[in-house]
Phi, psi and omega in degrees: 000335181297339181289342177297350175290341176275355182307316186295344184257006180281160179282330174301139175283321174221142177245131169261114182253136186258134170271160181220338187205179181303325189274352184234004177296316182288339178292308174302320177298315177301314182288321179300314179300330186269324185236010186288148178294120174245181182298324181293307178294325178296318178303321181287324194288317190255004177238349183231133179263350187261332187259124180243102176288170180298154172309132182235174184241145164248109187276157176222129186239143182162173180250116181297144181301335177298339184235021181296325185300339183283355183248137166243146180277107180278007172278339181228343185254341179283133182292173185293340186279353180085001184274144177282158189286158178299138187293321180297311181297326182294304187298321176297340180269336185255350181255151180221134352298165188292128185284139179240025175248105181306319187295327180290308179293324180294334184282341178287145181289159182300124179292152185254141175286144183300333183285331173286321176304304184294330177288320176290318176297323178294315177301317177299320185290322182289327180289325189244092185296348177258002188289143177258167169259124174162173007271127182232166179159208182217138180218108185280341183273333186294134178240140177298148173280152178296164177291157180290141169276147184308322186277333174291321185285328178296332188246022178291163179281112181292345183281346180269143173299127183299159178104345178277177183293310177058038173087357180295149172294156184269142172277173176279004192266134174236162177270129174314131178304316174307312184296315170309312179302312186297316181290320174303316182295320176300321186282326174298322176297320179295319177303318175296310180307318184262004180055048177249144175289156183234149169257124188253131168266121176226117179230128181051029186212034184296327177285323178295319182297313180306310178294333178282326171299313181296327173306316189292325185257008172303131191077005176244009176303145183281148173277112184262128176306146174299158175304317181303313179292312185281343175070016187231146179233131185273156177265187186301329183270359181092004175265166190261011176090358186255006183084005173234163183282163179306134178292135175282153183303321180230146175056073185298318191273330190255328193075014183254149169248175179280151180082163179289146180228161174284358187234146176298150173294322177223141187228137180241127175268096192285142178049045191302124185242012185283163177281159184303333181288351182268349183294327190304315181297326176293319185267011177296118185300351176285340183294122185272012174244152177270121185259128173247154179238118180256135182242144172228158176293318184306311185270309199260333189238010179302326180240002177050063181283160179302320179304307187293317178300321177298316177301314176297319177297330188272335184289130184308146184292344176263013173243014186266134168229160176239159180203163173273324187051043177241146185270359180226137178276168181131194184307315182295323183290313177304317176288327173296317182289326177293321185291314182295321179299309178302319183293317182295315180306317179292321181289318182290344186077029184262148165292159180292327181290313181299320182293315177301319187294318185292317188293321178297316178295323180297318184294318177302320181284322181297311186287308190253347181076028181224161178285167181272173193291331182239088183299327185297333182260007183250019179246125180234129180291168175298161185285000000 
């Protein structure tokens, strides 16, 4: 997080930074107060082509699935006497296989109640009206790192935010999927209540992520006119053949309906690694949320596989986002962002100018639910 002091001098106009665990929520909050996108900066950013303000930040608050074991759901696990669960019993119930190492369990932090997590995220979202919820999600591959040896902890890199792996060996223990889903849904519901977009992490869990999201919008699906009435036919990826996603029945730009809902209005599947044939389920026009797909050079395009190219080709042009997926700001992040923008433009057959405008408009709609300042430059025809 110390690298964020270089943010104002970066080439990128706005950075969206994600919280992930207890040790970094306050850091995201701190830098959002210092560099956060406010109404004045936003007005300059999206209404003027001549004035370039310093790079600013859109914060995102939430609990990453890698750290979901540190949360217990106090709506279901706290006894009638109001006491919190025993820490050892909690970790033995949410980790798999069941830990049998006392040193390992004792090295884990005291678990926090979900009500405390949600209250803090709510406070942060209310303080920062442009803030997102994230990074949240499900990860079937992640294993917890082993506890620190005394000499290792004494020599750890103090410049790094505590709580990460930092080179430690991995344990055999994973967070149970049911527990990850529970913590994810609690945060999705909060995002829906406050009408905030979310960033979703999904690794080796594409079907589970989709089913978890689907549960939040159950009974809220849009009514779709029959093909005979609409006179339109969707192709295999859910697009209407124009390079854009099918027009929803309501709220074309935001994906929102009036009043609070249990699902977020806009969802980004970050560094999306699913196959092309899974896109169709997310692009179903009956889904009441707008689904975006984000790509990074580090995760998706480091080797430019046929799968990654096929997915980017298949995603509608108005649903693509780009990211660095890097933990430190600065020149390397700027370069990674430029690399992924150029790669996406090349794969989609866009000119760089048109592609940058489209991607800017997509980000603006994802974060704010609005179109960009120059709509004429934000439309790209099919390839």
